[in-house]
N, C-alpha and C positions, 0 to 999 in steps of 0.2 A: 169526120167520124166523134161520135158521141159515145162517153165512157162513164158509167155512173160506177161509181167504188162506192160499197155499202159497208156500214159498221166498224170502219176506222175511224179512228178518233183523233183526239190533241190531249185529251184529261190522264187517259191510259195511255204510259209511254210504250208498253209494248204494242198497241194498235197504232199508234203514231210513227213507230218505226217501221210497222207495218207497209204503213199509207206512202211513207218516202220510200220503202223496197221496191212497193209496186207500180210509184211513177218514175221511178228510175228505170225500169225494166220498157216499160209501156212507150216513155217518149223516145228512149233509145232506137224502138225497134217504128215505132209511130209519131214524128217527129212533129204533125201538125196536128196531132189530137187534141179534142177537149173533154175537159172532164166536168163532171157534176155529182153532187152530193146532196142527198137528201137533210133539213135539217135535224140534228141531234143535242139531246144536251150535251153530249163528249165531241160534237164538234161546232162549237159556236161559230154564227156568222162571220166574225169578223178574222176567224183563224180560216175557214174556208175562201174567202174573199183573197186574203194574203195569197194563197196559192194558185188564185186563180180559176177557183170553180163556180158554175153554173150553177144555179140553184135548182135542186131536183123539186118540182111540187109532189109533197108526200103527207097523205091521211090517211091510215087503217086502222079502223076501229070494229070492234065485234062480227069481223070477216067481211065488212064492205070500204073499196078500195072509193072511200070519197075525192081523192085527188084527181079523180076520174073527169069530174063537174070542172076541172080545168080548162079542160079545153074549152069550154064556153066563152075563156077570156082571149079578146083578139091577139092573133097572132102578132101583130105591132105592138101591142102594149105588154105580152111576155118577152119580146128581144127586146124592148126598152130595159125590163125590171130583169133580164138575165133568167127567164124564168123557163125550166126542161118540162115538158111534158114525159109519161112513161114510153107514149110512145115515138117519142124522137131521139129516145137512147137505143144504140144498136149495141152494145156491150153491158153486160152487168160482171162488177168484178164484184163478189162478197168475201171479204175479209173480216168474217167475226172472230175469229179465235175461239171463242166458247160461247157457245149461244143455245146450240140446237142437244137437249137435254132434257131430261129429268129432272136435272138439279134446278133448272130457271122457270119451270112451269110451262104449260101448253102455250102461250101467246107467241113465241119467237118461231116455233117451229110451224103454228097454224100460219101465220104472218106469210112463211117463206111459202107455204104452197102455194098459197092464193100467188102470189105475187108473180109466183112460178109461172101459173097456169094463165097468167096476164102477158106477161112476157114472152112465153109462148107465141101466143096468139098473135102478138105483133110483128114475131118474126126476130126477135132481141136473142142474140147470146147468152147464155148465162153462164159462169163459170166458179166455184164455189172453192178457194185458196184453203192450201191445208192448213187445219184448226183439229181440237179436240173434240169428237160427240160423241154422245150418250152418257151414261144408258137410258134405252128407250125400252122403258115397262109400262111405260102409259098407255093406255089404247089410244087414245085421240093424239100422242105425239107420233106414234106408228103409223095410224094411218096419215097424218101430217107429210110424214117424211116421204111414206108411199106415193102418194099424190106429187111431192117437190120432185121427185126423183126423176120421173116420168119428162119433166120439161126441163132437166140441167143438162148442160153438154159435157160438164166435167165438175166433179167434186171430187176433191183432194182430202182424205182422213190424213192427220199428220203422222199417225202411228198404227202400229197394228191391232191394238186395242179398242182404239175408235175406229177402226176399221172394221173389225168385227161386230161390235153394235150397228154400225150403220147397215151391214151385208144381215146380221140377224133381224135385224126391222122390216128390212126392202128387199132381202134376197142380193144374189150374185148379180152385178150389171156391168158392163162394159164402161160404163162412164164414169166406175167408181175406182178410184185408184189410191194408192198411200204415196205420200211423197213428205221429206221432214218441212220442215218449217222455213221458210224461203226467204228469211231476212238473214241469214249465214251469207248472203252474194254481197249484201250492202258496206262499205265502207266507214267506219268510225272517224270521229275527228277528235282530236286530242286540244283541249284547249289550251290556250297560250299560259293562261294564269294556273295550269294544274301542278301541282310540286311534288312531282315522282320521288323526289326525297324523302318528303316528309308523311306522302301518302301512298301505300307499297302496297296492302293485303284489302281489300274491297269488302263488306260485307252489307248485305243488300236486305233490309228488312219486309217483312209482306205483311199488313195486318189480316189478309185473307186467313193468315195461320192461326188466329182467335176467333176470328168470326164463321170462321167455316170448317173446323175442326171440333172434335169431342172434346166433352169439358176435360179430359184428362189432359190432349194434348196443346187444348187453348191455355190451359194455365202452366202448362210444363215450359209454354214455348219462350217467354221472357225470360228465364231464369238461365235456359240454354242458351240461348242469343249472350246471354252477358259471361258467362261459363268459356263460354267461343272465345269471345272479345279478350278477356283476362286472359288466357293462356296465350295468344296470340300476342299479348303485350308483356308478358313474360318472356316469350320465345325472341324478341324485337325485331317483330315481324310488322311493326307500325300500322297496326290497323286504323281504315279509317269506314264512315259508315256515307254511301251513297245512298241518297233519296232518289226512288226508280220511279215511285205514284205520288201519293196527297198527302193532303195533313194528317191524316193517321197514323199513317209510317213515319214521318216526324216525330208524331208523341212516340212512337216505340225506341226512335233511334235515340229521343232525347234522354230516356230510360237507360238505354245502353249505355249511352256514353256518362251519363252520372255514375252509376254504378259500378262502371270500369274504371273512375278514377279520371275520366277525360277523355274525349277521344272525339276528333274532328268529324264535324258533320259536313257534306258537301249536299248542296241543292243546283241544278243544273236543270232548266227548262228543255232543252234539246236535246231530242234522243240519238240522235247522232251523235252528239259530244259523252253523252252516257256512255254512249259504246266502246267512245275514243279511251276515258278515263279506266272502264273496264279491262280493255285490249291492256291500256299500260300497266295494269298490276300484277304482283306477284301470282296472287291468289283470288279464290273467291271464296265465301260461303253465301249461299245466298236461296230467299225464297220468291222471289220474284222469277217467272218462266224465262221471258224473256232476256233477262239480264243474265241469266244461266245460258242463255244461246248465245247472247253474246261474248260470255268468255269464253265457252267453249268453242265456239265457232273462230274466236282467235288464238285458241293454244291453250290456254290464261289453265290451271289444273283447278277445278272445284268441288265444293263442297255444296249438298242442297239438303232442304226441307221442303217438302210441299204439300198441297192440302190433296190434290188430283193423279190419277192415273198419270197423266199429262208429263209430270215429274219423274216418274221412273224410266217409263220408255224413252225420254229425251235422252238419259244417261245410258240405257243400253243400247242407242242409236250409236252414241261415243265411245263403244265399248268401254265404259267405265262405271258401272254397276255397285261399287263399293263406293262411289264418292256419295251415296245418300246415305241422309243420317234420321235419325229417330230423336225427336225431341224427349224422349223421357231417359234417354242414355245417360248411365253414370259419369261421374268427372273423368272418369280413366277411359273408358270408353270415346268421348268426344276429345279427348286427348291422345287417344291413338288414332283417331280419323285426322284428325289435325295433322300430327305427324306425318301422314302419307302425303301431303302433298307442301310440307315445306321441310321435310328434310331431304338434302341431295337427289341421292340416289330414286328413292323412290318419286320425287317430284319430276325428275328429267323422263322415267321410265313413264309416269302418266302424261307428260308433254307430249312427248315422242306420239304414244297412242293416240290422243284424242286428238292431234293437230293431223296426223295419218289421218284417221276418220274424218276429219273436217273436210279435207280436200275431196274424199270422195263423196261426201254430202253434199259440198259445193257442184259439184259435178249432177247430182242428181237435181238439183233445184235448177240448172241451169236448163237440165232436159227437158224436165215439167213446161218452164218457161215457152221453151221451143213447142211443145203439144202445145196451149195453151194459144201462141202466135197462130199454128197450122188452123185451127178454129174459128180465129178472128177472122184469117186472109181469107175463110168461106163467103163473108158476108157479100 
């Protein structure tokens, strides 16, 4: 069986964590399965080859699948170079995370619609894993999603707002469901050289809080993170900064560390080790979605700032909506929020709440995979 995994990559550590979570589940169920992935900037050839992926031929421009021309390449030659055609894929697993929305223009929705139509004609099963959707106010995106959903076997919204956006665009459908983020099932790895005594409280910055928010929030974000870090140092919480993504996040981290009088900055390439470091922490203040999922799913008391509805809904899933912070808060409000997760009594109560809810959410994720397996097994 050949399974294509779509739009999960290696540059974005949340996307890479989703990729590993998918591989763990599918390899566990289907030991002889083969995987392919289309070339993307976020999924370099070397990384794909390292995981044993075949190369899916893909080129879509202006509503035309030019990759169909690859069928004229002799089969012997395609096999020699590990090239896979759309017609050779049995199952497509879409793990975009957050691509189908007016916030990202119309191209992603249009490409999904065209591809789903082609896959359906080939008899390929199409499953869209839990992710954020919408809003859909653009007529082109609404039309594209209506076209796509007709040819999708299962589509999961990650929370109720995304579900409502999707249903508002295409109508209520039996193949549209809700399920929380599925990376909660995969185990993290604590690096051997990670010093837990010196690095107790994890801070995860996100440059999107600067380039995807209003002017007021964008300008307030760095001073807010500096204030949080200073207070954690004052309270002897031994904060450190974990780079969850790219160079832009590192730039923020360096500014925070300098302004706060020096704080350890940890860079880790392996997303499983990133999750392990977060899980070994006493608490987290974060702005990266999957960094927060990694914290909450492991029972780590957390506070968050976010630039989209997915952050609010994540904390609702874990019954800890008080964990959301506004970057325009004054200093006393910041201290009050942080006290919630560092003062022993409130910290333990919060830990019990999110741990209990984490177990329920993990059950939902496993149930989701069972539904997915039932669809795949019908091939």
